N, C-alpha and C positions, 0 to 999 in steps of 0.2 A: 137695364142690364140683367134683371132677373129673367126676362124673357130669353135672353141668350143662354142662361144657365139651364132653363127648362128645355131648350132645343137640344143642347148637348146631352142632358140626361135621357131625353126621349130617344135620340138617335143611337146612343150606346146601348140602351136597353133593348131597343128594337132589333138590333143586329147581333146581340150577344148569343142567341141560341144557335147561330149558324156554326157548323163545324169549323174549327180553326186550324191554323198551321202551327209552326213551332212557337213555343212559349219562351219566356225569358224573364230576367230580373234586371232592374236598372236602379242605379244610385245617382243622385243629383244634388248638387250644391250651388247655390246662387245668391245674388245680392239684389234686393229691391231698393231702389233709390227714392225713399220717401221718409220724411220725419227722422232724418239722420242716418237712415240706412238699416234695413232689416236683412239679416242673413237667413236663408232658407236651407233646410236639409230634408231630403226626401228619398224614399225607397218605394218602388213600384213593381207590381207583377204585370207583365206585358203579355197580351193575348191577341194576335191577329184574328180578325173575325171574318172578313170577306174582302177579297181583292187587295187593294192598297190601304184598307181602313183597319186600324188597330185600336183596341181598348186597353186602358190601364187602370188599375186600382191599387191604392197604397196609402201610405201615411206621410204627413208632412209636419215639420216643426219650424216655426218662424221665430227667430230670436230677436228680441227688442234691442235697439241700439242703446248702449251705455246704461244698461239696467240689469244688474246681476239677478238671474233667476227668473226674469220676466220673459214671457213668450206665449206663442199660440201653438197648441197641438191640435191635430185634426186628421181627417181622411180626405183623399182626393179621388176624383173620377175624371179621366181624360180620354179624349178621342184624338187620334192622329191620322194624317193623310200622307201617304208616300213615305213613311218612315220604315226603314228596314228593306232588306233585299239587295239594295245597291246604294252606293254613296250618292249624296245629293241633298237638295232642299226639301223640307217637308213642312206641313202646317199642323198646328196642335192647338187645342182648346180644352178647357176643363172647368170643373167646379170643385169647391172645397168647403169644408166647415168643421167646427170643433169647439174647443173651450180654451180659455186663457188662464195663465198662472202668474203669480207674482205681481199682481196689480194690473195686469193686462185685461183686455176685454173679457167679460164672462163668456158668453156664447157668441161665436162669430161665423160668418160665411163669406164667400167670395167667388170670384170667377177670374179666369186668365185666358189669354189667347195670344198667339204669335207664330213666329217662324223659327226653324232651326236648320242647321246643316250637320249632316252625319257622315262619318267615314268609318270604314271597317279595316283597321290595320292587319288584323288576323281574322280567320274565318269565324271564331266563336265570340268575338268582342267587337263592340262598336263604341265610338267616341262622337260626341256631338256638343255643339254650342247652341244655346237657345236664347232668343230675345222675346220676351213676352210683356204685355201690359197686364198688371195684376191689380184688381180692386178688392178691398176688404170692407165689410159692413159688420156692425152698424156705424162704425166711426168714419166711414167714407174715406179711409186711407186708400191711396192708389198711386201707381207710378210704374215706370219701366223696370224690368227685371232681367238681368243677365245671369245665365246659369250654365254649368258644365255637367255633362251627363256621361256616365259609364255604364254600358249595357252588356249583359252576358246572355248569349243565345244558347238555350238548352236543347235545341234540335240539331239535326244533321244539316250541314250546308252542302249545296251542290258544288261540284268542282268548277272553278272559274275557267272560262275559255282563254286560250293563249292570245295575247295581243295580236290583232290582225287576223285571227283564225276565221276561216270561212268554211262552210259545208261543201264538200265536193258534189258535183252533179251525180245523181243516181238514176238508175233505170226506173221508169215508171210504168205501172200496169195501167194507169189511166191518167191522162193529163188533166190539170185542174181547169175548171170551167172558165171560158173567156167571155161568155155572153151574160147579159143580165138575167136575173131569175124571172121566171114566168109570173103573171099576176097572181096565180095561186100556187105559192112554192111549197105547199104541204106535200110530204112524201107520199108516194102512191103505194098501194099494196102490191105484193108480188102477183103476177098474172096467173100463176099456177101454184098449187100447194107444194111445199117442199118437205122432204124427209127430215125429221128432227135428228140432229146430231147430239152426241153426248156433250155435256158441258166440259170446258176445259177446266184444269185444276192447276194449283200452284205448282210451278216447276216442271210442268209437262204440257206441251202444246197438243192440240187435236191433230192427228195425222190423217191426211186425206189424199187420196190418189189424184183428185182433181183440185189440189190446193191452189194452183195458179188461177184457174178459172173462177173458183169460189171467191178468192180475194179480189179479183177484178169486179165481181158483181157486188161485193160488199162496198168497195170504194165507189162504184157507180151509184148505189143506193144512197150513200151519204151525200154525194154530190147532187143528187136529185132534190135534196132538202135545203140546198143553198138558199139563203134569204129567209128561212123560217125563223121567227122570233125566238128570243131566249126566254125560257120560262123555268124558274126553279122547280125541280121535280118533274118537269115535263118529259113525256116519252113519245110525243108525236101522235098520240091516239086522239081521235075525234076532234081534230083541229087544234090540239095543244101544240105549244112550242116544245123546245128541247132544252135540257141542260146538258152539260158536256157529256156526262156518262150516259144520259138518256139517248143521245144521238148514236153513240157507239153500240149500245145494247140493241137499239132498233135495227141498225145497219146489219149486224151479225145475226140477229134473231130472224130477220126477213129471209135469210138463207140458211136457217136451220142450226145455227150455232148459239147456244145458250151462254149468256154472261151474266154475272151479278149486276145489281142495279146501281150501286154507287161507285165513284171513282176509286176510293180507297180499296175496295175489294176487287175491282177490275185490275188494279195495279199488281195484284197477286196471281193473276191468271196466266196461263201459257208459260213460255220460257223467257228467262231474263236475257235481254239482248245487250243491255248496258248503254252507257252514254257514248256510243261510237257511231258517228254519222256514216262511216263506210260500211257498217254492218246492217243498216236499216233497210227494210223492204216494205213495199206497199202493204197495208193491212196491219202493220205493227201499231200497238197502242203506245203513244208517247205519254209519259207522266211528268207532271210539273208540281212544283211546290212554291207558294208565294213567299216563303221565308226559310226554305231549306229543311223543313220538317216533314210531317205527314203529307201525303199526296192531296192536293187541293184541286187539281184540274187534269183532265186527260184530252187527248186529241188523236185522230186517226191519221197516220202517215200515208200519203198518196204518192210519194216519189218526188225527185228533183228538189229535195230540201224543203218540201212543203207538206203541211198537214191541214186537215179540215177539222173544225171543232165549233162548238156552240159557246159563244162568249157574250159579253154585254150587248154587242150589236147583232146578235143572232148567229145563225150558222154561216161560217166564213172560212176562207182559206188564208193561212198565215205562213210565213216563211221563217225557218230557223237560220238566221244570218245576222252577223253584227252590222252589216251594211244597211240593213232595213230597220227603220225606226221602231216599228212594232215588233219585228222579228227579233231584234236585240233584246227586247224585254222578255220575250218568251225564251230565248236561248239562255239567258242568264238564270232562269228558273227551271230549266229542263233537268230532270233527274235521271231519266233512263227510258227504256222501251221494253215491251213485252210482246213476244211472238205468239199469236193465238192459234194460227193454223200453219202446218208444216208438211 
């Protein structure tokens, strides 16, 4: 079991430096059915780290059964998968350790793992019930634990779509690719030098007389990269892959438009279009948040309710639609759009 604890610690520490989405705090109370029953109380600071993975650090108190003043105090470190962003089932595992009082164990440590189900009755609160198996050492206590959890999200939540809402068809400057990528999907360099344009700034798009043709070329350049692998920090240079903002920066820079490197900064460029499907145009940068807070992902709108982006499976086209399994996931996390060229 100590090996499992080591895996959890290693996983959480490895992903902790990655920029995170909205943070929050959670309160938890539960009952471990062992040795007459232990009651647990916990408070945790929650920080999403990448995609559906979140890390939690906090404190826990385990009160011994029928023993006044006896209990275990300590700290916890948990990792969860698919908790937050939408109601449903999630997985959780963690480690804990500390000291005992009132005749309980001196120093103790332990691990726990299980599943939970979360709902969000209002935008900034979440309720969940968890079932875990918890083990405590050195006394080797262990048993099932049922707990209830109240979470408060400290970031901004995206507006939820209306039931049954779908994106209307939009005019497209370039249709999404329908053929498989070539054996060498790396983006090609422009055939001729292009004149450098001034970079866009927050609240003001770049105005160009050839805006329509420029945007078509930007979209085509991004489509030429279809199938290129995902690489964190990748910008497509010298055989590199792309991350989400690297793909968009490359597509625009190829045609002379300078954009910042990271998604958070790209989400401040150009003019705000908002979360309105009927206002989107090809070339708009779509912004996403995994948990309703700071921007964690960007994509390039290409028309007809579709956008191209670099995600875990590489450069791909996805759809913003509740009827599409993958598209629904993105639609629920869609924050807005920025118009870069006008």
